[in-house]
N, C-alpha and C positions, 0 to 999 in steps of 0.2 A: 384523463383517460387517453391512452395512446391510440393513434390511428393505426390502420393496418400496415401502412408503409413503415411507420415507426416500429411496430412489432416485428416486421420482417427484418429490420436492422438489428433489433434486440436478439432475434433468434438466429441470426447469421452465424454459421459455424458450429451450432449446438446440435448434436445428434438427436433426432426425433424418433419416437415420441418422447416428450419431456413435459414436465409440469412447471408452471411459472406462477408465482404469487406477486401481485402488485402491492408492495409494502405501503405505498402511499395511500392506496384505497383501503387496504387492511387497517391501517392506523386511523383513517377517517371513520371506518365502520366501528372500531372500538369506541371512539368518541361519540359517534352517532347513537349507539345503543345505550351507552351510559347516560347521555344527555336525555334520551327518551325516558329512562327510568327516573332520573333526577328531576325531571319536569313534574313528576307526580309526587315523589317523596325522596328524601335524602337519607332515610333511616337504614336502608338495606346495604349489605355488602353483596358482591357479585361473585359467583362461582363459575369457573370456566369448564365447560363440558369437553373433556379431552377427546372423546369419540369423534367430535366434529373437526379435529385438527390433526392429531397423530404425528406431529412433528415437534420434537422437544424445543427446538430453537424458536418456533412460533409460539409455543406455550409460554416459554420464558419471556418473549417479547410482550405478550399480553399482561403477564404479571408485573413486568417492569415498566409498564406504560404510564404509571402514575395515576391510573384510574383505580377505583375501589374494588379490584379483584382480590379475593381473600382465600383462595384454595381451588382445588381441582375436583371435578366430578369424573370418576373413572368408570370404565365399563367392565373391568375384570380385576380380580384380586392380583393376578400376576402382573397386570399393567401397573397397578398401584405400587407394587413392590419394585418394579423396574424404574418408575418415576421417582420413588424414594431414593433409589441408588443414584439417580441423576441429580439429586439435591433438592427435590421438591418436597413440600410438606403440606399438611392439612388436606388429606385425601379422603374423599367420600366414594366408596365403591357402591354404585347405584343398582347393581343387579345381584340377586342372591346367589350363593354357592353352597354346596354341601360336600364338595370334594376335599379330601384330606390334604392334598398338595396345596390347594388354595388357602385353606385354613392355616397351614404351616407358613405360607408366605405372609399372610396377615399377621401372624404371631411374631414373625421376625421383624417386620416393620414396627409393630407395636413395641417390641422389646428394645428397639433402637432409640426409643424416646420420641418418635415422631407421632403426630396426630393422625389417626386413621380410623375410619368408621366403616362398618359393613352393613349393608341394607339387608333386612329380612322381612318376610311377611307371614311367618308362621312360627309357632313355638317349637316345632320339631327342628326347623333349621337353626333356631337359636340354641337348642340343646346340642346340636352337632358342633357349633362354634364354641359353646361353653366347655365341652369336653376337650376340644382341641387347644384351649387356652390354659389348660392345667399348668400350674407353676408360675403364671405371670405375677409380677409384683404389684400390679395395679390393674383394676378392671379394664377389660377391653370394651370399647364404645360400640354399641349397636344402634342403628337407626331403623325405624320401621317405615315401610312403603305402604301408603294408603291409596285406595282406588279413587281416582277423580273422574272416571268416565261418566257419561250421561246415560243413566239407565232408567227406562220407563216400562210401563206395562208389566210390572212385577219381575223385571229383569229379562223379559223376552226381547226387549229392544236394548241393545248395548252399543253405544256410540262412543268410541275411544279405544285405546289399546287395552288388551287383556293382560294386566299386570297382577296387581295384588287382589287377594280375596277379602281384604279389610275394607268394608264398605259402610261402616257406621262409627260414630263417635264411641259408642259403648265397646265395640270390638277393638278399636284402637287403644282405648284406655286399659282394657283388660289385658291385651297383649303386652303393653308396656309394664303393667303390674307384674305379670308372670315372668317376663324377661328379667326384671330387676330382682326377682327372687332366686335366679340361677346363679351358681358360683361363677366367678371370673368375669361377669358381664355387668354392664351399666347401660341404661337406655334413657337418653334425654334428647333424642333427635328424631325428626320425622321428615319425610319427603312426600309431597303430594303433587304429582306432575299431571297437569291438565292437557294431555296430548291432543285432544280434539279442539283445543284453542290454540296451543303453542305450535302444533305441528300440522295443522289442517289448513291448507291455503284456500282462501275464499275468492280468489280471482284466477283460478287455474284455467289457462286457455285451452287445455285439453279436456276440460269437463265443464264447459260454460253452462250447460243446461242445469247442472245441480248447484251452481254457485249460490243462488238465493237460499237453497236448503242449508248449505254449509254455513252461510252467514247466520242463519237462524240457530243452527246447532251451537255455533260459537257464542252467540248472544245469550242463549238460554243457559249454557254451561257456565259462563262467567259468574253469574249471580249465585248459582248453586255451589260452585267450587268455593267461592269466597265465603259463603255462609257456613259450609262444612268446616273449612279450616278455622274460621273464627270460633265456632262452637267447640271444636276440639281443643284449641288453645285455652279457651276459658275453662273447660272442664279439667284440663290438666293443672291449671293454676289452682283450682279448688282442691284438687287431689294432693296438692303440695309437691307436684312433679312438673314444675315449669320447664318448658323446652329451652335448651341452649342453642339448638339448631332447628330451624323450621324452614325447609327449602321448597320453593315452588317456581313455576314458570319456565319459560324457554325463550328462544329468540323471537318466536312468533307471538308471544304474549307479554313481553317484558313491560310494556307500558300499561297493561291491564293489571298485572300481578303486583306491580309496585304500589298500587293503591291499598294493599292489605298490610296494616301496621303490625299484625300478629306474626307475619313472616319475618325471619331474621335475614334471609338471603334470597337472591334470585339467581337463575342460571342462564347463561348465554353461551352459545356455541356456533352453530352453523351460519348464523347471520354475519359473522365476522369475515368469513371467506365468501359468503353469498353465492353458493351454488345456485343454479337457475331456478330450482323450486322455491327458493326464498325471495324470488322476485314476484311471487304471486300472492302476497299478503296485502290487504288493504290498509293495515295499520302500521306497517314498517316499510322503510325504503332504503335498504342498504345498496351499495354499489358493487358490481362484480369485482372480485379481487383474486380469483383463482381460475386458471385456465390450463388446459393441456393442448399441446400442439402436435399435429400429425403432418407428415410429408405427403404431398400429392405425388402419385407415381404413374398414373396413366389415365387415358380417356377412352372409354369404350365406345362412345358415340358423341356426336356434337351435342353440346349442352350438358355433358356429364363429365365429372372428374372423380377419380377414385383415390382415397387416402389409404395408407398402410396402417392397420390396427384400428383401435377405437372402441372395442367392445366392452366398455366399462359401465355395465348396466347396474343401476342402483337396486338395493334390496327393497322389500315391501310388496304391496299389491302391484301386480304387473300392469303396466300402462305406459303410454308415451311420455308421461311426465318423469318416468324413471330412466329415460334414455338421454345420453349426452346430446347437446344441441350445438350445431355450428354457430360460431359467434362472429368471427372475422375471417375473410372479408364478408361484408354484409350481403344478404340476399341468398346465401346458400341454403339448400333444403335437403333433408334426408330423403332417400328413396323408401317409400312406405313398405315395399315388399322385402327390403333387406335391413333397414335400420342401421345400427352400428354393429359391425362384425368384429370378431376376434382378430382376423387377419386383414380384412379390408372393409372400408366404409365408402360406398359410392355416394356422390352428392349431385344434386341438380344445380347447375350453375346458371345464374340469370343471364339473359341476353346482354351482350356488351361487356361481359366480365373479361378481364385480362388474365385471370388465373390460368396458370400453365403448370405442366408436370414439373415437379421439383419445388414448387412454392409451398409454404406452410399454410395450414388452416388451424385457427384457434377454435377450441370447443369449450363449453362449460358443462361440468358434470352436474348431475341432479342432486347428489348429496355430498356435502363438503368433505367429510372424513374418509369416506370409502375409497376415494381416488388414491389415497396414500397406500392402500393395500396393493396397488399395482406398480408402484414406483419406489425405487431406492432413495431417490433424492428429489428435492424441490429447488428450482432456481428462483432466487429472490431478486426482484426487480425494483429499482427506485430511480427516478429521474431518467427513464428510458435506457437504463443499462443494468445488466446483471451485477449485483453487488455482493452476492454470496451464493454458495451452493450448500445446502444443509440436508442431513439424512432424515428420512422418515423412520417410523418404527421398523418398517421392513428393512430399510437400509442399515439399521443397527442390529439386524438379525432377530427382530422380535415379531411374533405373530401370536396374538393372544386368544383368538377364537378360530384359528385355522385348523 
């Protein structure tokens, strides 16, 4: 890991704001997550969540790493179509769509001979896709999304993300049956994402008082999720409809999910770049690999320094864990009344700091992929020098949910 002085040298002459990916740390994280899964089981392939990267060159680097990555989990049909044009294959679109233009994009990729699957969680959505696939010469692959949230008290307590309404083995089996009766479609794929395990940090420094509760939620969810997925797999085997793809997990649960032999693949994404939220899990330990740098421009008072820009706030429940954090030089703190602003970010500077106007400050974003929506390019660093500059989706003129 480079020191602040080394980063200053790396950043010299580069207009700021700018994003930098430490390729050496990125590669170590790839190996780290794969080894965590392989320590439990070697049976699963691994799917990369593109939402957490959004840079084709880095996506390609993961797939070419020699590790067992076998496809991409996309967040939009148009994104999948774009990645297919970039030469990628084995695309799983993880969020439903009913939009005619999206279905047309899916059909075009399918017709090209590439493997693409679209997630649905209702028969109505499947019917929309079935109608849009009229004329295909082979069935289009559908995957169903099952709800893995922790629900108690008759559903009055819901812990996890609100995704699919499919909450029982019987519902899932019946939906697969009905989809397989529709023209132009075929369903042999399921995804069950346990967000309250994979995406809920249990050592969040901004929510210390509820960390014990979070750990309990994660612990209780793991056994329930595993049991549900096992029962579904067994029932589909009995039905004569064995799953060809059964996806589960995320960066925050990979070493738990790998223990389930009925799954065919695991998903990894944000942990590879290790935005700061992914430093707050007790069961994983990636290293920071992605940063953005701002220039310091002025000092309003002794002990304060202001940076230009910085307002790259992450989505989700509002809170301080969604705000970028200053990383280097060490000891800098955000001003609580201002946080990170669109045009300026004031910082509290520790006593004795030599930071002066014109110096860069490195920050870590909260969510790995969202930073790419603000920048046209990423600077790739290895051995304390910039070795390449590569475009993001935005830099290639792509904006899939904007």
